[in-house]
N, C-alpha and C positions, 0 to 999 in steps of 0.2 A: 294551492293546496300542497302540503308537504309530501314529497315523494317517499314512499315506504320501501322497505327492502323487497317485499313481495311484488309490488307493482313494478319495481325495476327489473326483477328477475323475469317477469312476464312480458317485459317490453320487447317488441319484435326485433329491435335493432341491437339488443344486448347479447353479447357473446361472452361467456365466462372466460376468465383469463386462465390459460394453461401454464402453470408455473414451471412445468418441465420444459415446455417449448421456450419460455423465457430464459431458463437456465442454459439451455443449449445455445441459443443465440448470443447470450451474454458471455458464455464461455468462449465462443469464436471471436467475439468483438474484443474481449479483454486480452485474449491470447495475441491478437494482431496488434492491439494498442501497446501492450508491454513489450512485444517484439520490437515495435518502433522505438520505444524509449530505450530499451536495453541494447538495441543495435549500435548505439553510440555512447551511452552514458558510461560504461566501464572504461572507455578509452579517453575519458576527460583528462587525466594527468598526462597521457601520451600526446593528446592533441595540444595541450599547453606547451609540452616539451618540444615536439617535432614541428608543429605548424606555427605556433606563436613564439617559438624560439626562446623559451624560458629555461635557463640552465638547471640541471639536476642539482638539488641542494635545498637550503632553507627557503629560497624564493619560490621554487616550484611547490614545495610542501605548503607554503602559505597560500598561494593562489589556488592550489587544489582544494584546500579547505574552504576558502572564501567562495569560489565559484560553485562548489558542490553544495554548500549550505544555503546559497541564495534561493534556490527552489523551495527548500523546506520552510524558510521563514515567510516567503510570500504566500505559500500554500496555507500556512498556519493562520495568517491574517484573513484570508478569503474563504476558507472552508466553511466556517459557521454561516457566512452569508449565503453561500451556494446551498448549504443544507437547509436553511430556512426557506429559501426560494423553492427548493425541491418539494418541501412539505406543502407549499402553497400552490405551486404551478405544475408540479409533476416531476418525477425522477428522470424520466426519459429525456425531456428537453435538456436537463442539466448534464446528462451523460454525453449527449451529442455535442453540446457546447464545449465540454471538457476535451473531447477528442479533436475537434476542429481547432480550438485554441492551442492545444499541445502540439498538433501537427504543424501549424504555422510557425510557432516559436522554435521548435526543434529544427525545422528545415532552415530557418534563418541563421542558426548557429554555425552552419557550414560556411557562411559568408563572412564571419567575423575576422577582424584584423588585429585585435588586441585582447588581452585578458580581461580588461574592463568591459569591453563590448560583450564578451562571452558571459561574464557575470551578470550584466544587465538582462540579457536574454534568458538566462537561467531563472532570474527573478520573474520575468514575464511569463515563462513557462509555468512556474509555480502558481502565479495568480490566476492564470487562465485555464489550467488543467484540473486534475483531480478525478481521473476516471475510476480509480479503485473505490473511492468513497461512494461515488454515484452508483456504480454497479452493485456494490454491497448493499446499499439502501434499497435498490430495486429488488434484489433477491430476498432480503430480509422482510420486506413488507408484503411480498406476494407469495412467499413460501409458507406452508403450514408449519407451525412451530416444532412439531415432532420430527420434521425433516430438516430443520434449520442448520444444525451442526454439519450434517452431511452435505447440504447444498452449498454452504460457505466453504467447506473443504474442496468441493468440486470447482467452485469459482476460483479459489486460491490456487488450485492445480493449474488452471489456465494462466494465471499470473506467473506462477513459478516456471511453467514450461516455456512461456514467452521469454522470461528472463534467462532461461537456459539456452534457447535457440538463438536469441539475439546476439550475445557476445560471440558465439561460434561463427555464425554467418557474417557478423560484422567484421570479425578478424579476417575471415577469408576475403570479404569484399575489399577491405582496406589494403590488402596485399596487391590487389589489381587496380583499384581506383583511387586509393589514398584516403586519409581520415576525413577530409572535408566531405567527400561524396557520401559517406555513411550517415552523416547528419541529415543530408537532403533526403536520402532513402528512408531514414527513420521517420521524418516528417510525413512523407508520402504514405507510409504504413499506418500512421495514426489517422490520417484523413480516410483511408480505406476502412478502418475499423468502425467508422460510423455507419457503414452501409447495412450490416446485419441488424443494428439497433433500429434504424429507420424502417427497415422492411418487416421485421419479425417480432420485435418486442412490444408487448402491450401492457398497460396498467389498468387496474380496476377503476371504474368510473369515479369512485369516491376519492381516488388519488388525483384526479384531474380537475376537480372543482376549485375555482379560484375564490375560495372563501377564506376568511381570516382563520388561521390555525389557532387552536387553543393555547393559552399561555403555558409555556413549557414547565415552569416550576409548579404551577397549579396541578398539572397532570402528574408530575413526579411525586408531589406530596400526597396525592390520592392513591398512589401505588403502594407496593409492599414497603413496610417500615424499613428505613435505612437505605432506601434505593439511591438517594443522592450520594451518600458517602460511598456506597459500593461502586457507583459509576465513576466517582472521582478517583478511587483507588485503581480501577481498571484503566482509566485514561492515563494516569501517571505511569502505570505499568507499560502501556503501549508506547509512551514517550521514551521510557528508559530502554525498552527493547530496541526501538529504532535508533536511539542514540548510540547504543553499544554496537549494533550491527552496521549502522551507517558510518561510524568511525572506521570500523574494520575494513569495509568494502574498498575505500579509497587507499587506505594504508597498505593493504595487500598488494595493490598494483605498484605502489612506490617501493615496497619491499622486493618485489620481483625485479623492478628496475635496478635496485641496488645489487641483487644477487646475480643478475645476468646483464644484458645490454638492451638498448631501446628496441632493436628489431626482434630479439628473442622474447622480450617482455610482452611485445604486442601479441605474439602467438600464444604465449602462456596465459595471458590475460583472458583470451577467448576460451581456452580450455578450462581455466579456473572458474569463470563465471558460468560456463555451460554446466560443469559439474555441480556448482552451487545451485543452479536453477533446477536441475533434475532432482537433487537431494531434497530441496524445498518442496517440490511437487509431490514426491513420494510421501513425505511427511504429511502434507496437507490432505491427501486422500486416505491415509491409513491411521491418523491419530485418533479418529472417532472410534476405532475399534478398541482402543485403550479405555475409552469412556464407558464401555460396557462392563469393564471389570473394576474400574475405579471412578474418580470424579475429576472435575475441571481443576480444582485447586491442586490436587496431587500431580496431574499431568503438567500444569504450567510451572509449578515450583520445581519439579524434577528437571524439566526442559531448561529452565533458567540456570540451574546449577551446572548442567552439562554444557550449556552455551558459554558460561563463564570460564570453565576449565579448558574448553577447546580453543577459545580465543587466547587464553594465556599460552596455550600450546603454539599458536601461530607466532606469538612474540618470541618464543624460544627456538622456533624452527630455523635451522641453519642451511637448509637446502631447499630448492624449489619443490621437489616432490613432497617433502614433509610439510612445507607451508601450504601447498594446495590441499593435501589430505586433511589437515586439521581445519582448514577453512570450510571445506565441503562438509565435514561432520558438523561443524558449528551451524552451517546453513540448514542441515537436516533438522536439528532441534529448533532452530528459529522458525522453520516451516510449520512446526506444530503449534508454536506460540501465536503466530499471526491469526489463523482462523479460530483458535480457541478463545483468544481475547475478544474477537469479533462476535462469536457465538454467545459468550458470557454477557456482553453488552446488549446483544439482541434479546436475550432472555430476561434481562433486568428491565428493559425499556418497554413501556406501553407502545402499541403499534402506531398510534396516530401521531407520535412525535419521533419515530425512529430515525427518519432522515435528518432531523435537526440534531439528535444525539450522535448519529454517525458522523455528521458534519463537524461537531465539536471534537469527537474522537479523532477524526481525520486531522484536525488542527494539532491535537496532541502528538499524533504520529509525525506530522509535518515538522513540529518543533524538534522532535528527535532527529528527523532527517536533516534539520538545519544545524542543531547543536552538535550532532555526531561528527560530521566532517570538520566542523569548526574546531571542536575540542581536539580531535585527532590531529588536525593540521597544525594547531598551535603547539601541542605537546611534541609532535614529530619535529617541527622546525627548531624547537628549543632543546630537546633531549634525545632525538632520534626516532626512527620509525618503530623500532621494537618497543620503546617506552609508550608510544601511542597505542600500540596493540595491547599492551599490558593494561592500560587504562580502560580500554574497551572491554576487556575481560572482567575487570573490577566492577564496572557498571552493571554487567550482566549478573554478577553475584549479588549486588545490591538489589537488583530486581527480584531475585529469588527470596531475599529477606522480606521485601515488601509483600509479595504474594503469600508467603508462608505465614506472616504475622497479621496481615490486615485484610486480605481478600476473603470473600465469603462465597459459598457454593450457591449458584443461582437456582431458582426453581425451574423445573422442567415442565413448561406449560404443555398440557395434553389436549386442550380444547380444540375442536375443529375450527377452521377459519370461518369468521363471521361472513354473512351474506353482504355483498356490496351495498352501501347506502350512500345517498347523496345528502350531505349535511344541509340543514336549513340555515339560511342567512341569519335568521332571527336568533338561532342558538349559537352563532359563532363557530359553527362546525363541530360543536360538541354533541354528545349523545343525549 
């Protein structure tokens, strides 16, 4: 006999999911995971230069771009697969899988002996990780829609704070233990991040049933008219945003290396990315206040314009303090774009395919994460680091044009969350 919503709610072993408890546990888990990633990632150009003995110049810029982009391209290929599996088998197992896979691959990077080995492991990391997409899908599917923008902003604050604390503590640790040890420590932090997920995060029973998920396009066609086009625009926007910022992240380190020396650049890299993470976190938890006075399109278009001009400012900066200041301001506006795009996608997407759509969106972000360092590295090796930063700013301005001309304002769903239901095998998981 088909299980009804009422019979499930009266079942003696059913405990309603507390979305606030989930959010708190996921905040801690993502903070620890991103701390592990960012403990080592900003120092990738310095690791290539100091530990793998690649001389500063076109070769270092080339390998910086190639190794940094490998993670993004691998993640782009695998994210839709992980998203589909999450819709079918649950978001929580996918998040644990991502943390364990990322922890092992990041730890092994500390043992590499060549740029090629490092690049291969960066690709393995991309294929096996993806904690942000998995955590975002968990929050989006278990949070009432009226609280979605706020919840995603809180989750993104954990990501941003982890990104802020990681480079600062990584730089400090590197001074005492060397750059190789910080990769091993970063891998350990990622493994540790799985603990609060295993102990405290719960999913609604309907998310855990291993039934065939409904065809994605069928669900989208039955949704609000124009949903497919709106989602495509938002995913292209996510890709452009990450392309722009991903290119700038590595080029800022190379610019610091040009303006100072290897030892001073190591300390300044920690300061720069710590400030960047704090700025992103502040934007993530405050941008939703702007939405009370305006709308998503206005916020994202304005933030994209500001991001473009501040990245152009980094290209023109001739001193380390000015370079750091313009990059931190750019990080602040980028911090508003990330959760805003995520909330817009969540509001456009029916709940029963959200993990799949977030998985595809993660592929778009990952493509940007792949193309950004690659484009920045190639332009920098051919025309200089400042030219690469100018291209990053131009991409952000192109993003502003896309949002201003083609994006639409999502509907703010106000209905209460539906009662958990177990889909019938005969219905293919549909209602």
